[in-house]
C-alpha positions in Angstrom: 9.9 -1.7 28.1 12.6 -3.3 25.9 12.1 -3.4 22.2 13.8 -6.6 21.3 11.1 -7.8 18.9 11.0 -4.5 17.0 14.7 -4.8 16.6 14.7 -8.4 15.6 15.0 -9.6 12.0 12.2 -11.2 10.1 12.0 -13.4 6.9 9.5 -12.4 4.3 9.5 -15.0 1.5 13.2 -15.5 1.7 14.1 -11.8 2.1 15.5 -11.0 5.6 14.5 -7.6 7.0 16.9 -6.2 9.7 13.9 -5.2 11.9 10.1 -5.2 11.9 9.4 -1.7 10.8 8.3 -1.0 7.2 7.5 2.3 5.6 3.9 1.9 4.3 3.2 2.6 0.6 2.4 6.3 0.2 1.5 8.6 -2.7 3.6 11.7 -2.2 2.7 14.0 -5.0 6.2 15.5 -4.9 8.7 16.3 -7.7 11.4 13.7 -8.3 14.3 15.2 -6.4 12.2 16.0 -3.3 10.7 12.5 -3.3 14.2 11.0 -3.6 15.4 13.0 -0.6 12.3 12.2 1.4 12.7 8.4 0.9 16.5 8.6 1.4 15.9 10.3 4.7 13.3 7.8 5.8 15.7 4.9 4.9 18.5 6.6 6.9 16.2 6.6 10.0 16.6 2.8 10.4 13.4 1.2 9.0 14.0 -2.2 7.4 12.1 -1.6 4.1 10.3 1.1 2.2 7.4 0.2 0.0 7.2 2.6 -3.0 3.5 3.2 -3.6 1.6 3.0 -6.9 4.2 1.7 -9.3 2.2 1.1 -12.5 2.0 -2.5 -13.6 1.4 -1.4 -17.2 2.6 1.4 -19.4 1.4 4.7 -18.0 1.4 8.4 -19.1 2.4 9.2 -15.5 5.7 7.3 -15.6 6.3 3.6 -15.4 9.1 1.0 -15.4 8.5 0.6 -19.1 9.9 4.0 -20.2 13.6 4.8 -20.1 12.9 7.8 -17.9 10.6 6.0 -15.5 13.0 3.0 -15.2 15.9 5.4 -14.4 13.8 7.2 -11.8 13.0 4.0 -10.0 16.6 2.8 -10.2 17.7 6.0 -8.5 15.2 5.5 -5.8 16.5 1.9 -5.2 20.1 3.1 -5.2 19.4 5.9 -2.7 17.5 3.6 -0.3 20.0 0.8 -0.5 22.9 3.2 0.3 21.2 3.8 3.7 21.1 0.1 4.4 17.4 -0.3 3.7 15.5 -2.7 1.5 12.9 -1.4 -1.1 9.7 -2.9 -2.4 7.6 -1.9 -5.5 3.9 -1.8 -5.0 2.6 -2.8 -8.4 -0.9 -1.6 -9.2 -3.3 -1.1 -12.1 -5.5 1.9 -12.0 -9.3 1.4 -12.2 -9.8 5.1 -13.2 -11.9 5.6 -16.3 -9.6 8.3 -17.7 -11.5 8.7 -21.0 -14.7 9.2 -19.0 -13.0 11.9 -16.9 -12.1 14.1 -19.8 -15.1 16.3 -19.2 -13.7 17.2 -15.7 -10.2 17.9 -17.0 -10.5 21.8 -16.8 -11.6 21.6 -13.2 -8.8 19.2 -12.4 -6.1 21.3 -14.0 -7.3 24.5 -12.3 -7.6 22.6 -8.9 -11.2 23.5 -8.6 -11.9 20.0 -7.4 -10.6 18.9 -4.0 -9.0 15.5 -3.7 -12.2 14.1 -2.1 -14.4 15.6 -4.8 -12.1 14.1 -7.5 -12.2 10.7 -5.8 -15.9 10.8 -5.7 -16.1 11.5 -9.4 -13.6 8.7 -10.2 -15.4 6.2 -7.9 -18.7 6.8 -9.7 -17.2 5.4 -12.9 -15.3 2.5 -11.4 -18.1 0.0 -11.5 -19.3 0.5 -15.1 -15.6 0.7 -16.2 -14.4 -2.6 -14.8 -17.7 -4.4 -15.4 -17.4 -3.6 -19.2 -13.8 -4.4 -19.8 -13.4 -7.3 -22.3 -12.2 -10.5 -20.6 -9.2 -10.7 -23.0 -8.1 -7.2 -22.0 -8.4 -8.1 -18.4 -6.2 -11.1 -18.9 -3.6 -8.9 -20.6 -3.7 -6.5 -17.7 -3.1 -9.2 -15.1 -0.2 -10.6 -17.3 1.5 -7.2 -17.2 2.2 -7.6 -13.5 4.7 -10.3 -14.3 6.4 -8.0 -16.9 6.5 -5.1 -14.4 7.9 -7.3 -11.7 10.8 -8.4 -13.9 11.6 -4.7 -14.7 11.3 -3.9 -10.9 13.9 -6.5 -10.1 16.2 -5.1 -12.8 15.7 -1.6 -11.4 16.9 -2.9 -8.0 13.7 -3.6 -6.0 14.1 -6.4 -3.5 10.4 -7.3 -3.4 7.2 -6.6 -5.1 3.8 -6.0 -3.5 0.5 -6.5 -5.4 -1.8 -3.6 -4.6 -5.0 -5.4 -3.6 -7.0 -2.2 -3.9 -7.2 -0.2 -7.2 -8.3 -2.6 -10.0 -7.6 -5.7 -7.9 -9.9 -4.5 -5.2 -12.6 -3.2 -7.5 -12.8 -6.6 -9.2 -13.0 -8.3 -5.8 -15.9 -6.1 -4.6 -19.5 -6.8 -5.2 -20.2 -3.1 -4.9 -18.3 -2.5 -8.2 -18.1 -5.8 -10.0 -21.3 -6.6 -11.9 -19.7 -9.1 -14.3 -21.2 -12.5 -15.0 -18.2 -14.0 -16.7 -15.2 -15.8 -15.2 -14.2 -12.5 -13.5 -17.5 -11.9 -11.7 -20.3 -13.1 -9.4 -18.7 -15.7 -7.1 -15.9 -14.8 -4.6 -13.4 -17.0 -6.4 -14.3 -15.4 -9.8 -14.0 -11.8 -8.3 -10.7 -12.8 -6.9 -9.4 -14.1 -10.2 -7.9 -10.7 -11.2 -5.7 -10.7 -8.1 -4.8 -14.3 -8.4 -3.8 -14.0 -12.0 -1.7 -10.9 -11.1 0.2 -12.9 -8.5 0.5 -16.0 -10.7 2.0 -13.8 -13.5 4.7 -12.6 -11.2 5.5 -16.0 -9.8 5.8 -17.5 -13.3 8.1 -14.7 -14.3 10.2 -14.6 -11.1 10.1 -18.0 -9.3 12.1 -16.7 -6.4 10.8 -13.1 -5.9 9.1 -12.5 -2.6 5.5 -11.4 -3.3 3.6 -9.4 -0.7 -0.1 -8.8 -1.2 -1.8 -5.8 0.2 -5.2 -7.2 1.3 -7.9 -4.5 1.1 -10.7 -5.4 3.5 -14.0 -3.6 3.5 -16.6 -3.8 6.2 -20.3 -3.3 6.8 -22.2 -2.2 10.0 -20.8 0.4 9.9 -19.9 0.7 6.2 -16.2 1.5 5.5 -14.4 0.9 2.2 -15.9 0.1 -1.2 -13.3 -2.0 -3.0 -11.7 -5.2 -1.6 -13.3 -8.1 0.1 -15.5 -8.6 3.2 -14.1 -10.4 6.2 -16.3 -13.4 5.5 -14.8 -13.7 2.0 -11.2 -13.9 3.2 -11.4 -17.8 3.7 -11.8 -18.1 -0.1 -9.4 -15.4 -1.1 -6.4 -16.2 1.1 -5.8 -19.8 0.0 -6.1 -18.8 -3.6 -3.4 -16.1 -3.2 -1.2 -18.6 -1.3 -1.5 -21.2 -4.1 -0.7 -18.5 -6.7 2.6 -17.6 -4.9 2.0 -14.8 -2.4 4.6 -15.0 0.4 3.2 -12.4 2.9 0.2 -10.2 3.5 -0.1 -6.5 4.3 -3.6 -5.9 5.7 -5.5 -2.6 5.6 -8.9 -1.1 5.2 -10.2 -1.0 1.6 -10.1 2.3 -0.2 -12.5 4.0 -2.6 -14.1 6.0 0.1 -13.1 9.1 2.0 -9.3 9.5 2.4 -9.8 10.3 6.0 -11.1 6.7 6.5 -8.0 5.0 5.1 -5.8 7.6 6.6 -7.8 8.2 9.8 -7.1 11.2 12.1 -7.0 10.8 15.9 -10.6 12.0 16.1 -12.1 9.5 13.6 -15.4 8.2 14.8 -14.4 4.5 14.2 -10.7 4.3 13.6 -9.2 6.6 16.3 -7.2 4.1 18.2 -3.7 2.7 17.9 -3.5 -0.1 15.4 -6.9 0.8 14.1 -6.8 -1.7 11.2 -5.3 -4.6 13.2 -8.8 -6.2 13.6 -8.5 -7.1 9.9 -5.0 -8.5 10.4 -6.4 -10.7 13.2 -8.8 -12.3 10.6 -6.0 -12.9 8.2 -3.7 -14.3 10.9 -6.4 -16.9 11.7 -6.3 -18.1 8.1 -2.6 -18.3 7.1 0.8 -19.2 8.4 2.5 -16.6 6.1 3.9 -13.4 7.6 1.3 -10.7 8.3 2.1 -7.0 8.3 -0.3 -4.7 10.2 -0.8 -1.0 9.6 -3.0 1.9 10.8 -2.2 4.5 13.5 0.9 2.7 14.8 2.9 5.3 16.6 3.5 4.2 20.2 6.7 2.0 20.6 5.2 0.1 23.6 2.1 -0.7 21.7 3.9 -1.8 18.6 6.3 -4.0 20.6 3.4 -5.7 22.3 1.7 -6.5 19.0 4.9 -8.0 17.5 5.9 -9.9 20.6 2.5 -11.5 21.0 2.7 -12.7 17.4 -0.4 -10.8 16.5 1.6 -9.3 13.5 5.0 -10.0 12.2 5.8 -6.5 10.9 4.5 -3.0 11.6 4.0 -0.6 8.7 4.0 3.1 9.2 3.7 6.1 7.0 2.7 9.2 8.9 4.8 8.3 12.0 7.9 8.0 9.8 7.0 11.3 8.1 6.8 12.9 11.6 10.1 11.3 12.7 12.1 9.2 10.2 14.4 8.3 13.1 11.6 6.5 15.0 13.2 3.0 14.3 16.7 4.0 15.3 15.6 5.9 18.4 13.4 3.1 19.5 15.9 0.3 18.9 18.5 2.3 20.8 16.2 2.8 23.7 15.9 6.6 23.1 12.1 6.7 23.0 11.9 10.0 24.9 13.4 11.8 21.8 10.7 10.4 19.4 8.5 13.0 17.7 5.2 11.1 17.9 2.7 11.6 15.1 -0.4 13.2 16.5 -2.6 12.1 13.5 -3.7 15.6 12.7 -3.7 15.0 8.9 -3.0 18.7 8.4 0.1 18.5 6.0 0.2 14.8 5.1 -3.3 14.1 3.9 -4.0 17.8 3.9 -1.1 18.4 1.6 -2.4 15.9 -0.9 -5.9 17.4 -0.8 -4.4 20.9 -1.4 -2.3 19.5 -4.3 0.8 20.5 -2.4 2.3 17.0 -1.8 2.8 15.1 1.4 4.5 16.9 4.3 4.3 16.9 8.1 3.5 19.7 10.5 6.8 18.9 12.2 8.6 20.0 9.1 7.7 23.6 9.8 9.7 23.4 13.1 12.8 22.5 11.1 12.7 25.3 8.6 
């Protein structure tokens, strides 16, 4: 099979990507220098764009665009990626973690007594009460911060911004968490208001900046994902995001459940196949003419080419596959697919590394030591 579509350029809101492969937003848990080298290496492998995950929209004790040190860190990332001929996108997010309510668990967190899944469960238990009790004026201030962060992201060198439709956006959108009865709650349109205001804030601040929106879709029967919107709510949400200024969509399963659902292994009971989240991208595709990026278990070049060529998706996002073999894009576009190290979706050192508080790695890394 030829891979002409994978190798072809695509326009995302005025930004032209050299091919259709994007590194999906990933939380690495690595020291700065190791993260810098990891992203530089992925960029050198030929992907068109890297999405840097979880860039705080507001000021954060964990480093943000607002501090001199945080801004310098992100500028270094942008420069390193650009030197390899790759574009870079900042995934702006607002945490929905009730940090004050988590103080009691701090000793167990610091001593790593809690696993990542246990910590997530504790955090998720407090999401609903936390976002449901935030004063409306404070919520409006949070959504306005997305515009301020986007301006700083542009100054740091980012080519695009993505609004993280999970985290606080997704929690506000979800009836499972959002119990508000004001303008941010109850109806689908009201629950979507947080996300719409975030996009609007960016568009007002940066009229020409491409804005990707990570759509977090949850499902029932069987139940997967707790934040985000149901498929049947997408016809309300998508037009609102388009009107606010979104220029493309990145579609995935909603979070706030087990990490092995949103990062499913090959033996997952429901998401074991190639393109395991593309069913949600299909729903979005039917509702918009904007570019749609698919994600989830995309490893096989023939499968990816087929999805792109058919128009099912416009871009393919990968994380674990590019961790397993950063040169996947170059090898595929050069027709050297036999040399690809294909991700086996074992989750041992990628998801496993995060759960062990060791940072994201790949089992293939051991072979190169």
